[in-house]
N, C-alpha and C positions, 0 to 999 in steps of 0.2 A: 776736706770733709771730716768734721769732728765724728769719731766712733765711739760707741758706748758699750757698756756691759751687755746691753741687748743684742748689739751687733755681734759680739763675741759668741753669744749663745746661738744666734742664727747661723753664723759661719761654722760653728761646730756641728749643727744639726744638718747643715748642707754637706759638709765634709762627710758625715757618718752615712748620710744617704748615698754619696758617691762610692764610699767604701763598699757598702752592702751590695750596691748594683754591680760593681766590678767583680766582687767576689762570686756573686750568682753567676754572672756571664761567663766567667772563667770555668766555673763548675759545669755549666751547661755546655761549653765548648769541649770539655774534657770528656763529658758522658755522651755527647752526640755522635752516633755512628756515621752520619752523613757528613763528609769533609767539607761540602759547600757551607751547610749550615754552620758548622763548627767554626769555619773561617768568619761567618758573619758575626757569631757570638764574640769571637776574639776581637774583632774590630770594634764592636760595641763596648767591650770591656776597655779597650784602649782609650776610646773617647771618655768614658767615665773617669779613668785614672787621670787624664788631662784635666778634667774638671776638679778632681780630688786635689791636684797639685795647686790649682788655682785658689781654693779655698784655704789651704795650708799657707799660701803666701799672703792671704788676707790676715790670718791669725798672726802670723810672724810680723806683719806691718803693725800690728797691735802691740807687739813685744811679748806675745804668748807662744809658748811651745805647743805645737800641735799634738805631740804625743805619738805613741804607737798606733799603727793602723790595725784596730781590732773590729772585726765584723760583729754586728749585733746577734742576739740569739735567733732572730727570724732568719737572717741570712745564713747562719750556720746551719739552721734546720733546713733550709731550702737547698744548701749545698749538700747536705747529706742526702736528702731525698733524690736529688739530681744524681748523685753518685750511685745510689742503691737502685734507683728505679728508672732513670734515664731522664733526658732533658725534657722530653714531651709532657711528663708529669708536672713540672713546675712552670712550664711555658705559659698557660693560661693565667697563672697568678701573677707572673712577671709582667705579662702583657696589660693586665688591669691595673697593676701598681703604676706602670709607665703612663698608662692613659690619665689615671688620676692625677699624677705629679707633673704632667707635661707642661702645665702653665706655671709651675712653681717659681721660675726664674724671671717671669715677665715683669714683676714689679720691683725687682731687686736692682737698684741702681748700679751696683757693682758689675753686673752682668752686661750693661749696655755696651754694645759694640763689640762683644767677645764671641758672638754666635752661640753662646751657650743655651739661650732660650729655644733656638732654632734646633739645636742638636736634640733637646729634650722631646720636642714635638716630633722630630724625625724618628727618634727611637720609639716613640708610641705608634707611629704609623708602620714603621717596619715590623715591630712585633705583632701588630694587629694583623699584618699581612701574613706573616709567617703562621701565626696561631690558628690554623685552620683544621687541624686534626688528621691531615693525610700523612703518610709514612715519611715524607720528607718535610712536612710541616706547613707546605703551601695548601691553602683551602681548596678543596676540590671545585667548590662553586667558582672561585677565582680563576682557576685554571680553565674551567668550562667557558667562562666568558672570554678568556684570552684565546682559546682555541676554536671558538665559535660553535661549541656544543652545548646542548641542553638549552638553546634559546627558545624563548617562547614569545615571539612578537604578539603584542595585544594580550597577553596572559593577564596582566594586571587589569587591563580594560575589561576583559571578559568577567574576572573576579567582581569588579565594581559593578558591571551591568547586572550580573545575577543578583548580588546582594542588594543592589539599589531597588531592582524590581521587587525583590522578596520583601524588603522593608516596607515599600508602598503598599503592596497586596496584603500582607499580614496586618499592618497596622490599621489600614482602612477598613479591612474586613472586621477587625475586632471593634472598631469605632461604630461602624454601620450596624453590626449585631447588637451592639451594647445599647444604641439608641432605638432600634427596632424592638428590642426586649423590653424597653420602658414603656412601650405603648404610645409613643408620640406619633402624630399623624405622618403620612408619607413625605409631605413638603418639609417637615423638620428633619426627617432622615436624610433627604436629599441635600438640604442645606448643610446639615452636619457633615455629610460625606464630601461635599465639594470643599467646605472650609478645611476639613482634615487633610484632603488632597493638597490644597494650596499650601497650608501651614507646614506640612510634612515636607513637601518639595522645596519649599523656600528655605526650610531649616537645613535639609540636606545639601542644597546648592550652597548656602552660606557657609556651612561647616566644611564642605569640601574646597571651596575657594580659600578660606582661611588656612586650611591645612596645607594645600599645595603652595599657596603663596608664601607661607612661613617657611616651608621646606626650601623653596627657591632662594629666599633671602638668606637662609642659613648657608646654602651652598655657595651662593655669590660671595658671602663673607669669607668662606674657606678658600675660594678661588683668589679673592684679592689678598689673603694672607699668604697664599702661595706665591703669587706674583710679587709681592714685597720681599719675600725670602729669596726668590730668584735674583732680584736686584741687589739685595743687601749682603746675602752670604751664598754666592753661586757655588763655591767649592763645597760647602756642607751640603747643598742640594744635589751636586753631582755625586758625592759620595753616597748620599741616601739612595739614589737612583741605581747606582752601581750595586748596592747592597740588595735592593730588590731584585735585580736581575741575577745576582748571584743565587738568591733564595729560590729563583726559578730554575736554576740548573746551569747557568752559564758559569765558565771559569772566571777567576779573579780578573785576568787579562781581558777576556771577552766582554765581561760586564762594564769593566771601565772604559774600554774603547767604545762600546755602544753609548754608554752614558756621555762620554765626551762629544760624540757625533751629534747626539740629541741636544745637548746643551748649547751647541754651536749657534743655533738659531733661537732667539728668545721666544718667539710666538710658538714655535714647534716644541720648545722646551716646556713652556707653560701647559700647553695641550697634553703633552705626554705626562708630566708630573700630576696633573689633575687626574688623568685617567689611571695611573699607575698607583699614586699614592692614596687619593682620595676615593678612587673607584667610581668616579662621576663621568658622565658624558658632557663636556662643556657646551654642546649645542642644545641640550635638552634641559639640564638642571631641574629634573623633576616634573616637567611638562608645563602645559598652560593652565593657569588657575581658571581663566574664563571658559575653556573647553571642559574642564573638570567640573565646574559649577553647572554649566549648561547640560552636560550629560547626566548629572546627578538629578537635576530638575526633571528632565525628560523621562529617565528610567523610573524614578519613583512615581511619577504620574501615571506611567503605563501601567504599573502594577496596582496602583491605587484605584484606577478607574474600573477595574474588573468587577469587584463587588458592588460598586456604585451604579453601574450601567443599568441594570434591571429596573431601578427606581425612576428612571426617565420615561418609561412606558408601561409599568406595571405598579400595582400597589398591593398592600396586605401580604397574606401568606404566599401568593405566587411570586411576588417580588423578592421576598426573603429566600424562598427556594431557589429561584433562579440565581440570586446573589451567591448562595452557598455553592450551587453548581458550577457557576463561572469561576469562582475562587478555588473550588477544588481541582478544576481543570488547570488553572494557572499555577497552583501550589505543586501539583505533580510534574507539570512541565519544567518549572524552576528546580525542583528536585533532581529531574533528569539531567538538566544542564550542569548541575553541581558536579555530576559524575565526570564532566570534562576536565575538572580541577582535581577530583579526588581518586578517580579511576574505580570507584565502586559500582555495583550493580545499579542499573537504571531502576529497577523495580524497588530495590532496598531504599535508595535515595529519594526517589519520588514518593513512596509510601510514607517514609519517615517525615518528609516535608509536609505532606497532606495531613498526617496525624497531628503534628505540632500546630499547624494553622488552624485546623478545626478544633483543637482543644482550646486555643486562644479565643476562637470565635464563641464557643460554648461557654467559656468562663464569663466573658463579658456580656453575652446574652442574658445569662442567669443574673449577673449582678445588675444589669440594666432593668431586668423585671423587678427586682428586689427594690431598687432605688426608685422605679417608677411607682410601685405600689406605696413606698414610704412617703413620697411627695405628692401622691394622688394625681399622677399623670393620667 
């Protein structure tokens, strides 16, 4: 393969990145008070130094002297910060940089078959796992999931239900009040309300379907990538899994033995890597888009029908009054349900939701009256 001046510049840029990473990881290991995490940082530094040697060999193949290994000003600054204030201070920045650069080697032909692209993605995942803010660096949320604490089955479903019903109620209340304020006949209000209900429910359902389906496709792609890495570079994946278990508190020997046992069965290994590295449940992958769409359509409709219902059996001011009354009850109840998510006072949350909903209704009623007068409705 013919190599060019551009190749040399790329090799030097890659080499500099590996120098910087190794220097920062060494500094983090030295500053880290927890021996387990320090060991993880040292092993990450050793991998970066292997990569560094690879790029120096590429430069030598071009007949170029790699030169001395000097860290950049950024790496020197981060080394100083780690030394003065501890590894936790620079950990979020390092984790972010690894995430940004994790695909840097994917399109570089020199790294094909070397395992270096997989190493970079592995480092990004390990750093993401560690960078959680707890005293030993492991995210409390992650540990909570692993230990079975703080689980809230249906928590997201409850949130979606409350917000979906609230959207339907508030938007259709505002629509009905706006049309009522314009002075249009009751049939027009009813038609507008039904149309608003159907349009909003369909929009919510489609949006939810696309959101969940897109998430599933992203997760499926990540699982396929993980499966491919297990086939092509099992040693790197075993090392990554061992690093994660070290970060959880196991000794180096215990972590390596556990990783070895898990990697013995391909199916079990993939399931474990997906759960541990990606934080995903391979049996769910974000849930069913059809169920999400159906639930969104139903919940939005439930909320939207409340301010509309009186116009099926009443007209004029009585219908408007009943619509406001039904909506007020619904808004207060929704605000009360929100306290299940927030822990705030029922009276506070219910009253706040009622205030905002009535404010929206009042504004649209006034605007409807102005528009109706302007067009001669």
